[in-house]
ZADODREN-565037 format. One line per field, with one value per residue (C-alpha): x, y, z. Coordinates in steps of 0.001 Angstrom, whole numbers, plus 500000, padded with zeros to 6 digits. Example, Ala and Ser with C-alpha at 12.3 -4.5 7.8 and 13.67 -1.06 7.14 Angstrom:
2
x: 512300,513670
y: 495500,498940
z: 507800,507140
***
This chain:
832
x: 460758,459346,458349,461855,463406,461135,461902,465662,465340,463266,465876,468674,466707,466000,469665,470924,468396,469501,473168,472451,470350,473070,475721,473571,472862,476525,477687,475222,476256,479914,479446,477287,479851,482623,480637,479919,483600,484598,481901,482901,486621,485990,488995,490120,491618,494991,496709,495125,497431,501024,503816,504269,500546,500532,503042,501978,505196,505025,507125,508822,509905,513556,516451,517822,514686,512620,513247,510817,512931,515527,514334,511830,510521,509159,507127,506471,502999,500169,496501,495408,497525,496544,493808,495786,499544,499905,497318,498921,502292,500802,498837,501829,505368,504583,503222,506322,508916,511286,510386,507736,506364,504548,503214,504127,501727,500598,499034,495547,496080,494407,493434,491517,493605,496904,499747,499617,501534,500256,503338,502620,502898,503625,501595,501635,503345,506081,509047,508553,511709,510144,508178,511353,513365,510491,509935,513554,513243,510071,511924,514758,512503,510316,512126,515870,516588,514054,515484,518893,518110,515897,514724,513348,511122,508486,505011,505918,508730,508543,510820,511555,511656,513529,516390,516352,516723,519613,521331,520958,522021,525284,526243,527350,524558,526582,528712,527525,526086,524409,523376,521679,522234,524802,524461,525716,522810,521934,523728,521532,521975,525623,527542,524360,523510,526196,527965,531683,533911,533825,530104,527220,523701,521570,518760,515495,513359,514725,515129,517737,519032,520490,521939,520753,524145,523818,520346,521525,524222,522102,518634,519512,520790,517729,516412,519729,519608,516098,517242,520101,518653,520629,518377,514809,515714,515004,517291,520171,519618,519369,522650,524275,523033,524349,527706,528044,526947,527587,530784,529957,528855,526412,527924,530127,529249,528690,526320,523880,522319,521242,520394,518360,516958,515600,513895,514086,510941,508735,505071,505780,508199,507363,504246,505581,507296,508313,510608,513701,517112,516688,513502,515140,518218,517024,515984,513953,512249,511240,508958,505576,503099,499857,498481,497431,501024,502169,499807,500890,504574,503970,502103,505028,507567,505433,505442,509254,509271,506919,509322,512204,510174,509323,513003,513918,511254,512694,516198,514861,513269,516624,518345,515796,516307,520090,519971,517578,520127,522914,520676,519652,515957,514073,512264,508890,509062,506006,508107,509431,505985,504370,500778,500922,500912,503372,500446,498826,498457,498124,500539,499724,502391,502082,501974,505043,506905,510619,511388,510199,510889,514116,515973,519117,519211,520507,519570,519108,516298,514040,515393,513434,512590,512408,512796,509093,509724,512478,511843,512255,514565,513519,516178,516127,517744,516033,513107,511935,512516,510385,509606,506404,504726,503274,505235,508837,509912,507886,508271,509309,506101,505868,505620,508805,510645,509621,510652,514097,514500,513506,515941,518855,518118,518014,521222,523063,521896,523277,526574,527009,525785,529278,531247,531052,532927,535771,535771,534267,530952,529601,526928,524613,524620,522995,521534,523333,521358,519834,517805,514819,512503,509653,509361,505847,507100,510272,510064,511796,515379,517375,520845,521770,524842,525320,527513,528721,530911,533433,534404,537100,537208,539505,543226,544108,541005,539757,536687,536565,533735,533229,530903,529495,527058,524244,522485,519192,516531,513338,511746,508088,507149,504231,500605,498753,494975,492909,489317,486543,484105,481511,478445,479490,480175,476870,474833,476559,476071,472381,471783,473471,471673,468242,468830,469763,466761,464414,465752,465593,462125,460816,462356,460537,457236,457464,457606,454109,452384,452210,453663,454069,457348,458349,458699,460989,464748,466058,466226,469756,471152,470792,473869,473905,476238,477876,479316,481118,481221,482362,482003,482885,479403,480193,481836,478927,476459,478381,478334,474546,474032,476129,474211,470859,471877,473418,471564,468130,467284,469149,467009,470023,468396,470561,470152,472140,473294,475256,477123,477487,479915,479447,477334,473628,474356,476918,474756,471804,472866,473924,470594,468678,470369,469343,465761,465550,466835,464331,461496,462273,462319,459986,460245,464020,465815,467917,468980,471512,473122,474317,477454,478569,481982,485285,485506,486637,486127,486505,483742,481473,481834,481413,478261,476757,477540,475764,472729,469243,469216,471225,470064,472249,471861,472778,476075,477755,479809,482036,482810,484363,482693,485351,484373,482407,481112,478959,476494,479407,480854,477766,477846,481417,480505,477754,479930,482993,481388,480370,478668,480810,483557,484917,485399,485858,488435,488519,491664,490381,491776,493063,493418,496524,496442,494875,497210,500254,499164,501552,500573,496908,495715,494698,491239,488401,485513,481893,479818,478121,480881,483122,486588,489302,491828,495447,498903,498957,495610,496111,497146,495529,495910,497057,497708,494327,491785,489148,486657,485347,482316,481323,478150,476889,476811,480536,481628,479928,481732,483182,486745,486208,483631,483553,486148,488593,486985,490083,491588,490904,491568,492786,493526,494824,491382,491202,494606,493527,490276,492151,494426,491338,490006,493354,493457,489997,491044,494010,492088,491970,488790,488786,487106,487373,485335,484362,485497,483413,484381,482696,479071,477404,476902,480512,481583,478504,479238,482900,481843,480001,482973,483709,486985,486997,489290,490133,489579,491299,491126,491451,488072,488335,484765,485541,487460,488751,488440,491481,491341,494001,495313,496238,498029,497498,500791,498885,498245,500102,503332,501967,498872,500911,503394,500560,498954,502202,502690,499203,499764,503071,501578,498777,501048,501606,502907,506461,507115,505958,508173,511081,510448,510177,513406,515454,514032,515934,519760,519798,518027,520544,523461,521912,521600,525195,526530,524485,525844,529394,529125,527638,530472,533086,531483,531600,535275,536076,534286,536208,539503,538778
y: 486604,489984,488501,487086,490524,492256,489681,490141,493929,493650,491421,493891,496810,494883,493857,497435,498596,495880,496796,500473,499678,497386,500045,502586,500224,499184,502777,503566,500530,501358,504906,503691,501115,503691,506046,503253,502298,505888,506179,502968,503729,507213,508548,511696,514595,514070,515899,519094,518967,519919,518057,521104,521196,517521,518110,521675,523271,526975,528648,530910,527977,527226,525614,529021,530569,527688,525301,522814,522207,520063,516635,515049,511645,509351,506487,503460,502005,500359,501097,498522,500164,503802,503802,501621,501883,505051,506950,505792,507095,510444,510845,510097,511040,512152,515559,516330,515748,518742,518931,517329,513843,511984,508443,506745,504127,502579,504457,505751,505892,508866,510188,513284,514080,512227,513470,510541,510294,507715,506729,506360,502832,501398,498688,497198,493927,492601,493036,496781,497384,499676,501553,502231,503526,505606,507162,508302,509628,511538,513136,514158,515498,517698,518401,518088,521784,522220,519886,519018,515378,512660,509540,506357,504699,501976,502379,500091,502235,504684,507741,510183,513544,515427,512921,512789,516553,516683,513849,515372,518856,517397,516091,517996,517595,519143,516007,512689,510730,507313,506525,503417,500084,498421,494804,492221,489789,487123,483802,482176,485018,485855,485710,485365,489082,489875,492270,492921,492488,496249,496720,496710,498100,499984,497884,499431,498511,500912,503682,504952,508545,510246,513720,515921,515515,511719,511832,514320,511918,508763,509770,510423,506831,505167,503875,502139,500627,499316,497549,495802,494112,491238,490315,490579,492881,496508,497828,495760,497213,500779,500263,498880,501883,504373,502577,502680,506226,508148,506277,505740,502660,502559,503837,501211,502226,499870,502291,502370,499126,501016,504349,502834,499852,496719,494191,490647,489503,490209,490786,490411,493340,496070,494273,493790,496037,499386,500516,499195,500570,500306,502382,505082,505347,504717,507265,504757,501531,498795,496895,497914,495827,496983,500519,500325,499464,502637,504762,502899,503482,507139,507634,506133,508347,511419,510438,510374,513861,515079,513726,515597,518812,518423,517874,520961,522950,521809,522868,526291,526680,525868,528444,531085,530241,530419,533739,535160,534312,536077,539116,539100,538828,537805,534456,536022,538384,538013,539044,535498,533919,533725,534953,536706,540489,542273,544055,540797,540409,536657,534833,531366,529313,529327,525956,526976,528387,528497,528203,524578,523577,525516,523875,522154,518371,517379,514906,517586,519588,518640,519406,517558,519427,516256,512507,512250,514189,511878,510366,506602,504993,501707,499165,497678,494357,491310,492346,495641,496159,499006,500183,501837,498503,495951,493346,494645,492385,492542,491853,494847,495794,496638,500411,500524,498238,500356,503527,502093,501038,504496,506271,503971,504121,507905,508225,505765,507647,510885,509218,507749,510848,511820,508737,507070,509991,509204,505511,504184,503113,502171,499467,498760,495170,494855,496769,495402,497279,500657,502930,505112,507481,509781,513437,514616,518153,517587,514136,510773,510271,507195,505918,502998,500758,499731,497149,498613,497431,499947,499230,501043,500111,502839,502848,500383,498193,497041,495747,496357,495805,498793,499683,503167,504795,506685,509521,510403,512879,512610,515968,516757,519318,521737,520733,520338,520647,518965,520120,517738,518992,520993,519772,516141,516586,518317,515789,512884,514489,515167,511660,510059,512409,511867,508134,507994,510072,507969,504679,505828,507270,504059,502021,504111,504012,500254,499813,501343,500546,497621,498745,496977,495095,496759,500145,498880,498456,494865,493396,493202,489782,488809,488784,486017,486679,483437,483825,481027,481617,479836,481693,485439,486562,490288,490442,488485,490984,493873,492158,491644,495330,496293,493872,495216,498828,498406,495511,495320,498935,499977,497548,496108,492807,490557,487361,486115,482524,481786,478519,478170,475724,474535,472396,473286,474581,477075,478455,479773,483417,483284,481788,484341,487182,485598,485060,488687,489925,487759,488925,492566,491899,488979,489349,489062,485748,485117,481460,479393,475950,474369,472218,470375,469376,471211,474564,474401,477412,475325,472941,475848,477607,474405,473369,476839,476963,473626,474411,475023,478497,479776,479639,479086,482703,484235,485908,484347,486757,484811,487126,487111,488158,490851,492815,496045,497283,499896,500128,500932,497526,495795,497982,496912,493267,493428,495403,493163,489711,488323,485013,482511,485100,486792,486295,489289,489110,492544,493730,494652,497275,495592,497686,497774,497236,500460,500335,500607,503389,506321,509949,510773,508026,505788,507196,504775,505430,505347,502409,503204,505614,504556,503723,506119,504889,505964,504423,504651,502924,499885,498417,496823,493064,492086,488453,487658,485855,484936,487602,486438,487064,484373,483050,479725,478293,479051,477694,474363,474094,470601,471939,474010,471924,474057,474221,471667,470104,468379,471619,472169,475231,478631,479602,478030,477096,480426,479833,476367,477829,480547,477935,476171,479415,480194,476739,477288,480701,479296,476380,476422,475857,472599,473281,470427,471507,468951,465978,462900,461079,463676,464481,467169,469465,469208,472586,474261,472739,473752,477296,477448,476276,478757,480627,482474,485433,486991,490709,492332,495930,497738,498477,501232,500537,496914,497041,494253,495408,494577,491722,489780,486816,483606,481044,477429,475536,472390,473819,472474,474307,476302,477401,478300,480381,482214,482948,484326,486479,487982,488617,490386,492550,493670,494939,498389,500471,500258,503825,502959,499852,502015,504565,501857,500259,503459,504783,502113,502137,498490,497504,499342,497833,494355,494692,495938,493052,490545,491798,491818,488209,487144,488810,487113,483705,484269,485244,482133,479905,481505,481019,477296
z: 406288,407387,410734,411236,410494,413003,415678,415155,415380,418542,420119,419319,420790,423980,424207,423804,426377,428811,428388,428984,432038,433405,432950,434786,437667,437860,437982,440740,442757,442305,443549,446428,447504,447323,449526,452009,452168,452823,455437,457205,457156,458594,456757,458490,456598,458286,455501,456793,459836,459281,461084,463318,464159,465147,467950,468772,467506,466683,464019,466555,468757,468102,469915,470822,472392,473772,476651,475097,472019,473718,472596,470249,471355,468681,470135,467934,468434,466529,465866,468429,471165,470617,473259,475668,475964,473874,475894,479144,477936,476918,480166,482401,481406,477862,478878,480964,478240,477835,474158,471963,471418,468628,468236,464973,463695,460430,457566,458345,462120,463755,467176,468170,471238,470744,468496,466053,462787,460305,458304,454597,453137,456604,458335,461842,460965,463215,463161,462625,460627,458038,460693,462716,459767,458359,461800,461870,458331,459270,462204,459899,457182,459406,462702,462148,462778,465579,468255,469733,470472,469008,470845,469355,471973,472280,473756,476675,478099,481012,481100,483889,482066,484805,484837,481043,480782,483257,481407,477924,478969,480270,476783,473683,471111,468297,468071,466659,469604,469565,473160,474453,476125,473905,472828,470364,470695,473262,473567,470903,468395,469038,465755,463660,463292,460682,463025,462716,465759,466458,465703,468134,468367,470891,472309,471170,474199,476822,474224,471773,471858,468765,468539,465676,464002,464043,462519,459925,458755,458786,457551,453856,453613,455191,451793,451247,454772,454149,450987,452797,455864,457365,460316,461535,464456,463691,466482,465078,461608,462928,464760,461605,459603,462174,462312,458537,457750,461001,461850,465530,467510,470384,473626,475250,478812,481724,483482,480562,481763,484893,483239,480388,482230,480583,482855,481521,483379,480375,481178,484898,484917,487457,488673,492193,494711,493225,496022,494267,493424,489654,489684,491793,489562,486002,483370,481357,482473,480047,479490,480928,478981,480598,480752,484453,485393,483620,485734,488888,488214,487391,490662,492574,490788,491484,495150,495105,493590,496309,498941,497275,497267,500952,501720,499716,501574,504882,503830,502846,506273,507834,505604,506625,510292,509915,508046,510642,513302,511386,510817,514503,513701,516882,516868,517607,514634,512362,509372,509354,508942,505516,505150,508549,508637,510954,512641,513702,517460,517278,519549,518202,516515,512723,510990,508970,511931,511110,514812,514553,510950,510727,513593,512348,512756,516173,518877,521529,519984,522862,526346,529055,532247,534370,534099,533268,530051,528822,525399,525355,522824,521238,520314,516806,515999,514550,516743,518201,521926,523253,526781,525552,524823,527185,525273,525284,522405,519206,515554,513465,511678,507994,508572,510655,508234,505252,507055,507773,504146,502921,505219,504381,500632,500617,502602,500353,497263,498719,499613,496126,494303,493162,494141,490704,489163,491536,490733,493927,495334,498766,498987,501915,503128,506550,509480,512528,515174,515833,518078,517307,519137,518154,519131,518347,517675,515668,514071,514303,515467,514449,515248,512991,512866,509212,507565,504247,501387,500036,496427,494480,490807,489452,490130,492874,493055,496431,498231,501980,504516,506818,509683,510084,512464,510784,512606,510946,511873,509839,510486,510089,507476,507417,507762,504468,504438,501718,501476,500472,497872,499820,497936,498276,501967,502693,500716,502456,505863,505215,503947,506938,509362,507812,507589,511263,512321,510198,511546,515177,514674,513125,515921,518544,516687,516247,520000,520299,517009,514625,511287,507940,507836,504565,506304,509063,508817,508925,512429,513824,514639,518263,520499,523116,526049,527238,530740,532672,536438,539579,542899,542890,543843,544153,540703,539224,540687,539131,535739,535904,536729,533707,531493,532717,532158,528696,527082,528741,529387,526252,524187,522365,521307,523504,525520,528513,529039,532236,532876,536679,538304,541873,544164,544632,548145,546771,543927,545887,545838,542161,541083,543169,541259,537951,539178,540282,536901,535055,537325,536582,532831,532144,528360,528349,527874,530984,530983,532916,532896,536148,536296,539421,538043,538510,536764,533130,530939,527781,528889,529844,526499,524494,526384,525949,522222,521637,523788,522418,523952,520959,517339,514297,513153,516557,517440,520472,522579,524980,527873,531355,534574,535171,532044,531811,528459,526727,523849,521510,522338,520933,517842,517148,517713,515085,512689,512816,513091,509698,509258,507375,506848,509960,513700,516014,518822,520460,522232,525682,528037,531201,534340,536540,540260,541649,544648,542378,540046,539946,540494,541009,538663,541488,541943,541309,538931,539985,538791,535484,534542,531675,533076,532043,529489,529829,530143,533944,534459,532287,528972,525933,526326,522835,523724,525260,523100,525670,524548,521190,518958,516449,514860,516192,512667,512377,515727,514969,511628,511327,511290,514481,516350,519474,522253,523602,526661,528037,529408,533096,535220,534082,530459,527235,525846,523985,522323,521121,519819,517914,516309,514942,513452,511834,510238,508768,507498,505604,504084,500295,498362,496452,493131,490597,487598,484930,487013,486328,489532,491756,492394,490313,493289,494539,493200,494658,498047,497835,497031,500333,502393,505133,505148,508461,508967,512324,512939,515918,517104,520460,522053,524704,525888,526762,530052,532280,535885,537998,540489,542350,540386,542128,539977,541017,541112,540118,536629,533628,532827,529812,531752,534844,532837,531061,534409,535826,532722,533044,536742,536080,533318,535623,538420,536972,534085,532751,533922,537430,537522,536368,539121,541761,540582,540448,543712,545614,545375,546443,543225,541047,542977,542697,538898,538613,540743,538766,535427,536775,537956,534640,532745,534952,534347,530595,530753,532794,530280,527400,529272,529590
***
């Protein structure tokens, strides 16, 4: 009995001890877990920041004494978008708002450097009805007397603050205003949003603007609006609440769809071309779903502002010049030049000289002293017709087209600046034709014939097509110098200089000593010159002298392969020249292939490309015997020819007939001297493709497979060869991943398929020396016409042809008679 009592007591003691120990451990664990939760959540003491501190609003800043109290912009966002969209908004247009901005997110949201408000008892669920209403209530509660206007915006909208400020300052903020793009729902929702016939709502995407009076009337009733929601659209419910308690609908204004712009393309909105009418005219643009697109759009808008500032600067220069004339200030006065003291003796023109920038727009700024000084006009239609080009008719390039669009867009914006207030608008439809010229001192002159549409939509409505001539002078502004960071420049210069010295030094040492391969720079790929020749012994001798001087003595790591056409009796002198060259340089590869058939450049190039004299990893440079070149030519060949990727087709400089050069340009250069390059000595032959650099492994690609060998005589083989390269360049890779019918290594093989691109650039060191051209009438029609075209282009410059034509009155009279007869024939045909 006593033992049973002691056992029971012992059990109770142990039980009480266990309970006490459990309570202690539980309390410790509870406190530990609470500390860990706090630590993990990183709860910030957001309550230490007042609403004014969050947006940087000082107590002394009021509507009456501060320009930055015009508008408060509330941007709805979420925790997951704070470091993406929200930061992009704040870094771009957010810092330029004529007021203050805050980002409204769910409870607990915080950022060290963004003005973020974490709304109490609000989460990031969609649709954000509670978040939208509570944001408006927060604005009312803390900022209602500090701002004239309040904007509800999303984090995917872009605003132009300058346009926004001009727009808001033109409206009375003391009256109830509810401004936005009005809507009643799309076709699927129409009639299902519980809107009365006279009710609408402002679409939330492009932004909603409320005056302080509107917010003052609506905000106290927000709890009631939240309890009576009829749809899942928060902008619809906000509109219903404003209609009920402020007594005003959203602005019924047709222009709001252009001022507050919503693009219906979704995620693809504003991903393409930005030079569009809606971007130039709108105050807000929506939606921009990716942060990089926000930065891109902001950069474009800043560029437009820079253009406006340059235009304003130019107008100020013109005002200064005009006032100086009225005040009889002499042009050479240094008082008119900024940053130049009146005591300065410098007679140089200042880069902001008002005598240049201040000249009023006119077509007679430049007065030529002779016919040689005349500025040529180029004709613009569907193509560009220019006397300054070897090819008079060319396609209008992207730069010219963009310049025309910019000029026309700016002029139309100026024309329509105040036209809408008068109930009319003029729209651009088509550029019929135009002229343009470039004055290096004053800018670009343009005369454009435009087809416009005149629309009058107030009073007596009408739509009338009209034609107007537009005279535009795009003047140059001052020179702006941008300095590169000095340390970066010096370091880069030193590195490039030391690297060049080291490489040249190692190359010289390696010619005398045997050095470990690890210390030497990689060996450059060999260039194999492929030269087809038939006859023309003197020209061939000149080519070999050039090759010996540049490639052999210059140690440029080149080989020579000549394909000679002719009977053995005719090739004795040619072969002797090659033997002599090889004897002088026994370690150089000088090879030749003899052909007794009729000359065919295509056959010669194809045979050379397939010969064993050229390795797969060598660069083949197909060249003509009339060419002269320099070391820089070989450097460009190696730089622009990439194995499996790129083919180099240089644009060579072709000389005119020396006997027909105008002025004193007819002098001949000494051999070894680089031929002079100017407009009177020759032209860059843009439509010649005979000079080509390509790797042997690329030219034997199965889709290229060398040159066409069925072309005889002069020309056309280079055009056919280029067509093959272009086809390879446009070929698509055929990846078929996870396809059971194909071999396992198919994708790897497809990855290695070549996609050759063509690189073209003028090379002033690669010159085609003039020679008489004789076109064989037995050639095929395409070859014969190409030959005649090349012969005509090589006669002389356009200016020389013009002088020769106008120097003879018979030529002018012949042209006049010819045009008169042609006009009479046309009139007779019309009469029939």
